C-alpha positions as CSV (number, residue, x, y, z in Angstrom):
1,M,82.7,83.1,-289.7
2,K,85.9,84.9,-290.7
3,I,88.7,86.5,-288.7
4,H,90.3,88.9,-291.2
5,K,93.6,90.5,-290.5
6,I,94.3,94.2,-291.0
7,A,97.1,94.4,-293.6
8,A,97.7,98.1,-293.8
9,L,98.3,100.2,-290.8
10,G,98.6,103.2,-293.1
11,A,94.9,103.3,-293.1
12,V,94.8,104.8,-289.7
13,A,97.2,107.6,-290.5
14,A,95.7,108.3,-293.9
15,L,92.1,108.6,-292.6
16,A,93.2,110.5,-289.6
17,L,94.8,113.1,-291.8
18,T,91.7,113.3,-293.9
19,A,89.5,113.7,-290.9
20,C,91.6,116.6,-289.7
21,A,91.8,118.2,-293.1
22,T,88.0,118.2,-293.5
23,D,87.3,119.6,-290.0
24,S,85.6,123.0,-290.3
25,G,87.1,124.1,-287.0
26,S,83.7,125.1,-285.7
27,G,84.0,122.8,-282.7
28,D,80.4,121.5,-283.3
29,K,79.8,118.0,-281.9
30,P,78.5,115.3,-284.3
31,T,74.8,114.9,-284.4
32,T,73.2,111.7,-283.3
33,A,70.5,111.9,-285.9
34,A,70.4,109.6,-288.9
35,P,72.1,110.9,-292.1
36,K,70.1,113.6,-293.8
37,P,69.4,113.8,-297.6
38,T,72.5,114.8,-299.4
39,S,71.2,115.4,-302.9
40,T,68.3,117.2,-304.5
41,V,68.5,115.0,-307.6
42,P,65.5,112.7,-308.1
43,A,66.2,109.1,-306.8
44,A,65.6,107.7,-310.3
45,E,68.6,109.5,-311.6
46,R,70.9,108.5,-308.7
47,S,73.0,105.5,-308.0
48,I,74.9,104.2,-304.9
49,T,77.7,101.7,-304.5
50,F,77.8,98.9,-301.9
51,W,81.1,97.2,-301.3
52,V,80.6,93.6,-300.1
53,A,83.6,91.7,-298.8
54,G,84.2,88.2,-300.2
55,T,81.4,85.9,-301.3
56,D,79.2,85.5,-298.2
57,T,76.5,87.8,-299.7
58,N,75.6,85.4,-302.5
59,D,74.2,86.1,-305.9
60,D,70.5,85.6,-305.0
61,M,70.9,88.0,-302.0
62,R,72.6,90.6,-304.2
63,K,69.9,90.4,-306.9
64,W,67.2,90.8,-304.2
65,L,68.9,93.9,-302.8
66,V,69.4,95.5,-306.3
67,D,65.8,94.8,-307.4
68,T,64.1,95.7,-304.1
69,F,66.2,98.8,-303.6
70,K,65.2,100.2,-307.0
71,E,61.5,99.5,-306.2
72,K,61.6,101.0,-302.7
73,T,63.4,104.1,-303.7
74,G,61.5,105.0,-306.8
75,G,64.1,104.0,-309.3
76,A,67.5,104.5,-307.7
77,T,70.3,102.2,-308.9
78,L,72.3,100.0,-306.5
79,K,75.7,98.8,-307.7
80,I,77.3,96.0,-305.6
81,E,81.0,95.5,-305.9
82,Q,82.8,92.5,-304.4
83,I,86.1,93.3,-302.8
84,E,88.3,90.4,-301.7
85,W,89.1,90.4,-297.9
86,K,92.8,90.7,-298.4
87,E,92.3,93.8,-300.5
88,L,89.6,95.5,-298.4
89,V,91.6,97.6,-296.0
90,P,94.0,99.1,-298.6
91,R,91.1,99.8,-300.9
92,L,89.2,101.5,-298.2
93,Q,92.4,103.5,-297.3
94,T,92.4,104.9,-300.8
95,A,88.7,105.3,-301.4
96,L,87.1,106.5,-298.1
97,P,88.8,109.9,-297.9
98,N,87.7,110.8,-301.5
99,A,84.1,111.8,-302.1
100,E,84.4,110.9,-305.8
101,Q,85.8,107.4,-305.1
102,T,84.2,106.3,-301.9
103,P,81.6,103.5,-301.7
104,D,78.4,104.7,-300.1
105,L,77.9,101.6,-297.9
106,V,80.7,99.2,-297.0
107,E,81.0,95.8,-295.3
108,I,84.0,95.6,-293.0
109,G,85.3,92.8,-290.7
110,N,84.2,93.3,-287.1
111,T,87.8,93.5,-285.8
112,Q,88.6,96.0,-288.5
113,A,85.9,98.5,-287.5
114,P,87.7,100.3,-284.7
115,T,90.5,101.2,-287.1
116,F,88.1,103.3,-289.1
117,T,85.5,104.5,-286.6
118,S,88.2,106.2,-284.6
119,V,89.3,108.5,-287.4
120,G,86.1,109.9,-288.7
121,A,85.8,107.6,-291.8
122,F,82.2,106.6,-291.2
123,A,79.0,108.6,-290.8
124,D,77.4,108.8,-287.3
125,I,74.3,106.6,-287.4
126,T,73.5,106.6,-283.7
127,G,70.0,108.0,-284.4
128,L,69.3,105.2,-286.9
129,L,69.7,102.3,-284.4
130,A,66.1,102.5,-283.1
131,D,64.8,102.1,-286.7
132,L,67.0,99.1,-287.3
133,G,65.8,97.2,-284.2
134,G,67.2,99.0,-281.1
135,E,68.3,96.6,-278.4
136,K,67.5,93.6,-280.7
137,V,70.5,94.6,-282.9
138,G,73.5,92.4,-282.1
139,P,75.6,90.7,-281.1
140,K,76.4,93.4,-278.6
141,S,80.1,92.9,-279.2
142,F,79.6,93.9,-282.8
143,V,77.7,97.1,-281.8
144,D,80.6,97.9,-279.4
145,A,83.1,97.3,-282.2
146,G,81.2,99.8,-284.4
147,S,81.0,102.5,-281.6
148,Y,83.5,105.2,-280.7
149,D,83.4,107.9,-278.1
150,G,79.7,107.3,-277.4
151,K,78.6,107.3,-281.0
152,L,77.6,104.5,-283.4
153,Y,79.3,104.3,-286.8
154,A,79.0,100.7,-287.9
155,V,76.3,98.1,-287.2
156,P,76.3,94.3,-287.4
157,Y,75.8,92.7,-290.8
158,Y,76.0,89.0,-289.9
159,W,77.7,86.9,-287.3
160,G,79.2,83.5,-287.0
161,S,80.3,81.7,-283.9
162,R,82.7,78.9,-282.9
163,Y,81.7,75.8,-281.1
164,V,82.9,72.2,-280.5
165,F,82.5,69.3,-283.0
166,Y,82.9,65.9,-281.4
167,N,83.0,62.3,-282.6
168,T,80.0,60.7,-281.1
169,D,81.3,57.2,-281.6
170,V,84.6,58.0,-279.7
171,F,82.7,59.6,-276.9
172,E,80.5,56.5,-276.5
173,K,83.4,54.1,-276.7
174,E,85.4,56.0,-274.1
175,G,82.4,56.6,-271.8
176,V,82.7,60.4,-272.0
177,K,79.6,62.5,-271.7
178,V,79.1,65.9,-273.3
179,P,80.7,68.3,-270.7
180,T,78.6,70.9,-268.9
181,T,81.5,72.8,-267.3
182,L,84.8,74.0,-268.5
183,A,86.6,71.7,-266.1
184,E,84.7,68.8,-267.5
185,F,85.7,69.9,-271.0
186,N,89.3,70.0,-270.0
187,E,89.1,66.6,-268.5
188,A,87.3,65.2,-271.5
189,A,90.1,66.4,-273.8
190,K,92.7,64.7,-271.6
191,K,90.7,61.5,-271.2
192,L,90.2,61.1,-274.9
193,Q,93.8,61.6,-275.7
194,T,95.7,58.5,-276.8
195,A,99.1,57.9,-278.3
196,D,97.6,58.2,-281.8
197,R,94.7,60.6,-281.2
198,S,94.3,64.1,-279.9
199,G,91.5,64.6,-277.4
200,L,91.1,68.1,-278.8
201,W,92.8,69.5,-281.9
202,L,94.4,72.7,-280.6
203,P,97.4,73.9,-282.5
204,G,99.9,76.0,-280.5
205,Q,99.3,79.3,-282.2
206,D,95.6,78.9,-282.3
207,W,95.0,81.9,-280.0
208,R,91.5,82.6,-281.2
209,N,90.2,79.3,-279.8
210,G,92.5,79.7,-276.8
211,L,90.5,82.8,-275.8
212,F,87.6,80.5,-274.7
213,W,89.6,79.7,-271.6
214,L,90.7,83.3,-271.1
215,F,87.2,84.8,-271.3
216,A,85.5,81.9,-269.4
217,N,87.8,82.5,-266.4
218,G,87.2,86.2,-266.4
219,G,90.5,87.2,-268.1
220,E,91.0,89.7,-270.8
221,I,93.6,90.4,-273.5
222,A,93.8,94.0,-272.5
223,K,91.8,96.6,-270.7
224,V,91.6,100.4,-270.4
225,D,93.1,101.7,-267.1
226,G,93.5,105.4,-266.5
227,G,92.7,106.3,-270.1
228,K,95.3,103.9,-271.6
229,W,95.3,100.4,-272.8
230,V,97.2,97.9,-270.6
231,G,97.8,94.3,-271.2
232,A,95.8,92.0,-268.9
233,L,97.4,88.5,-269.5
234,S,99.2,88.8,-266.1
235,S,96.0,89.1,-264.1
236,P,95.1,86.2,-261.7
237,E,92.1,85.3,-263.9
238,S,94.2,85.3,-267.1
239,Q,97.0,83.3,-265.5
240,K,94.5,80.6,-264.4
241,A,93.2,80.4,-267.9
242,L,96.6,80.2,-269.5
243,A,97.6,77.4,-267.1
244,E,94.5,75.4,-268.2
245,V,95.3,76.0,-271.9
246,Q,98.9,74.9,-271.3
247,D,97.6,71.7,-269.6
248,I,95.6,71.0,-272.8
249,Y,98.6,71.6,-275.0
250,T,100.6,69.2,-272.9
251,N,98.0,66.4,-272.1
252,G,95.1,66.9,-274.5
253,T,96.4,67.5,-278.0
254,H,99.0,66.3,-280.5
255,A,98.5,69.3,-282.7
256,P,101.7,71.1,-283.8
257,K,103.0,73.6,-281.3
258,D,103.6,76.0,-284.1
259,G,100.4,75.2,-285.9
260,L,97.6,77.7,-286.8
261,D,93.8,77.3,-286.7
262,E,93.6,76.0,-290.2
263,E,91.3,73.1,-291.4
264,P,91.0,71.4,-288.0
265,W,88.4,69.0,-289.5
266,V,91.2,67.3,-291.5
267,P,92.7,65.4,-288.5
268,F,89.1,64.9,-287.2
269,N,88.1,63.2,-290.5
270,E,91.1,60.9,-290.3
271,G,90.4,59.8,-286.8
272,D,93.4,61.7,-285.4
273,S,91.2,63.9,-283.1
274,A,88.1,63.4,-281.0
275,M,87.1,67.1,-281.0
276,F,87.9,70.4,-282.7
277,I,86.6,73.9,-282.4
278,A,85.6,75.8,-285.5
279,P,82.9,78.1,-287.0
280,G,79.6,76.5,-287.8
281,W,80.1,76.2,-291.5
282,A,82.9,73.6,-290.7
283,R,80.1,71.0,-290.4
284,W,80.1,70.8,-294.2
285,S,83.8,69.8,-294.2
286,V,83.3,66.7,-292.0
287,K,83.4,63.8,-294.3
288,E,80.5,61.4,-294.8
289,G,80.6,58.4,-292.5
290,V,82.0,60.3,-289.5
291,N,79.3,60.5,-286.8
292,F,79.5,63.8,-285.0
293,A,77.6,66.4,-283.1
294,P,78.2,69.9,-281.7
295,F,78.1,71.6,-278.4
296,A,79.0,75.1,-277.2
297,V,82.1,75.4,-275.1
298,P,80.8,75.3,-271.5
299,G,81.5,78.0,-268.9
300,V,83.0,77.6,-265.5
301,E,79.6,77.1,-263.9
302,A,77.2,74.4,-265.2
303,G,74.5,75.8,-267.4
304,T,76.7,78.7,-268.7
305,Y,78.7,79.0,-271.9
306,A,82.2,80.3,-272.3
307,A,82.6,83.6,-274.2
308,G,84.4,83.1,-277.5
309,L,85.8,85.3,-280.2
310,A,83.0,86.3,-282.5
311,G,83.4,86.5,-286.3
312,G,81.4,88.3,-288.9
313,S,81.0,91.7,-290.5
314,N,79.7,95.2,-289.8
315,L,78.2,97.8,-292.1
316,A,79.0,101.5,-292.3
317,I,78.1,104.5,-294.3
318,S,81.0,106.5,-295.7
319,A,81.4,109.9,-294.1
320,Q,82.4,111.2,-297.6
321,S,79.4,109.7,-299.3
322,K,77.2,112.1,-301.3
323,N,74.3,109.7,-301.0
324,Q,74.0,109.1,-297.3
325,D,70.2,109.2,-297.5
326,L,70.1,106.4,-300.0
327,A,72.7,104.5,-298.1
328,T,70.5,104.8,-295.1
329,E,67.6,103.3,-297.1
330,L,69.8,100.4,-298.2
331,L,70.8,99.8,-294.6
332,K,67.1,99.7,-293.5
333,L,66.5,97.2,-296.4
334,I,69.2,94.9,-295.2
335,Y,67.7,95.0,-291.7
336,S,64.2,94.2,-293.1
337,E,62.5,90.9,-292.2
338,D,62.9,89.6,-295.8
339,F,66.7,90.1,-295.9
340,Q,67.3,89.0,-292.3
341,T,65.5,85.8,-293.2
342,Q,67.8,85.3,-296.2
343,L,70.8,85.7,-293.9
344,A,69.5,83.1,-291.5
345,K,68.6,80.6,-294.1
346,N,72.0,80.9,-295.6
347,G,73.7,79.9,-292.4
348,M,74.7,83.4,-291.3
349,G,73.6,84.8,-287.9
350,P,71.1,87.7,-288.5
351,A,71.8,91.1,-287.1
352,V,68.3,91.3,-285.4
353,S,68.0,88.7,-282.7
354,E,64.3,88.0,-283.3
355,F,65.3,86.2,-286.5
356,N,67.8,83.9,-284.8
357,S,65.1,81.2,-284.7
358,L,65.1,81.1,-288.5
359,M,68.5,79.5,-288.4
360,G,66.7,76.3,-287.3
361,D,66.3,74.4,-284.0
362,D,68.8,71.6,-284.5
363,A,71.8,71.1,-282.3
364,F,74.0,73.1,-284.7
365,A,71.8,76.2,-284.6
366,K,71.5,75.9,-280.8
367,A,75.2,75.7,-280.4
368,A,75.8,78.7,-282.7
369,I,73.3,80.9,-281.0
370,A,74.5,79.9,-277.5
371,S,78.1,80.7,-278.5
372,A,77.2,84.0,-280.2
373,E,75.2,85.3,-277.2
374,N,78.4,85.3,-275.1
375,S,80.8,86.4,-277.8
376,K,83.5,89.0,-277.4
377,L,85.8,90.8,-279.7
378,T,89.5,91.8,-279.6
379,P,90.3,95.1,-277.8
380,G,88.6,98.0,-279.5
381,S,91.7,100.0,-280.1
382,P,92.8,101.1,-283.6
383,G,96.2,99.8,-282.4
384,W,94.9,96.3,-282.6
385,A,96.0,96.3,-286.2
386,S,99.6,96.4,-285.2
387,V,99.1,93.5,-282.7
388,E,97.7,91.3,-285.6
389,A,100.4,92.5,-288.0
390,A,103.1,91.5,-285.5
391,K,101.4,88.2,-284.8
392,L,101.9,88.8,-281.1
393,M,99.0,86.6,-280.0
394,E,100.3,83.7,-282.2
395,E,103.7,84.1,-280.7
396,T,102.4,84.3,-277.1
397,F,100.2,81.2,-277.4
398,G,103.0,79.3,-279.3
399,K,105.4,79.9,-276.4
400,I,102.7,78.7,-273.9
401,A,102.2,75.5,-276.0
402,A,105.9,74.9,-276.1
403,G,105.9,74.7,-272.3
404,G,107.3,78.2,-271.5
405,D,106.9,80.1,-268.2
406,I,103.4,81.5,-268.3
407,V,104.2,84.4,-265.9
408,A,107.2,85.6,-268.0
409,I,105.4,85.1,-271.3
410,A,102.4,87.1,-270.1
411,K,104.6,89.9,-268.7
412,D,106.3,90.3,-272.0
413,A,103.1,90.2,-274.0
414,D,101.4,92.7,-271.7
415,A,104.3,95.2,-272.2
416,R,104.1,94.9,-275.9
417,L,100.3,95.1,-275.9
418,G,100.4,98.3,-274.0
419,E,102.8,99.8,-276.6
420,M,100.9,98.7,-279.6
421,L,97.3,99.4,-278.4
422,N,98.2,102.9,-277.4
């Protein structure tokens, strides 16, 4: 799972200007049908480009897509280009408005999607959803992130979820059972805390994991009220959650108050922490000899799970693509049983829920699925880019970790959230 920061706010302005410049002025509303054929040239003489972000789409998966796409389309060529995450947004800013430069299909981080869906950068694929799996397509939070003004522009590619890793030997020695409620989880973190060991490794600026408490208690970062975004950290639900987090910062962790969510398995491996929260792939970073197991962060009520911040990617067809019909065929191929199976077997959550079982039935797969089913995303405003760029959430949680006044901290953050999100 990845949480990728938006580095260039200029993307919003650039794409918005392009959207306005290409508007015919007819006032016609976008169609909800899937993209229509955009070329009369035979498929065997055409090629499309798919931008993948980073290395998650491995070489075997890429080769399968290239070979199968050619076979299924009667000879069309698929070119897959890898774009590094840190370069993705500025590259899209330059390429998407230009029909001669744009990729036809693009992978984009789920929290980045609203920046582009809101300015007409992607083709409307609302009518394609039924062909891809309809209500089985998810997680729902990813579908929401790819939607704007009642239309769908970006669908899930794969997902990852965060859950708790715990040292089974420490739990047994201290007589702590796997918690079934958030209150029990909080108490476990504090009980496991010693002078030399954190109960839970939770750095002060690790707001992404801090959101488990916020969402579990019914709080939100921000919400829409009267057509505008308003910060919601001052709500009673959010205040209760932030008080619980501050208690953990004070009594359940020795992690640095100004620390980030980076490599939490390092102190775990050294015996300096009994628990940490991380994406599922972190299991491969726990060193040999450490006995550990996972569990999903529990909710307020027993038998429920806390909603966490989901990570992963979405897929979208460029609005300027001259090959939207072939891009649609590629999207269908990615949603096929064969490719969804490859995603699952490579440790990535598939975009069609009926294939979740292919991730396995061990404790790690169960924890991942339980966490993903309740996942949420950051506020779906293009302005979220400015929130991340300003590191507002890191600053806010860092102040809470340092023992600051929660009411005052939330009031200040809410005011700034309102300005940035609007």
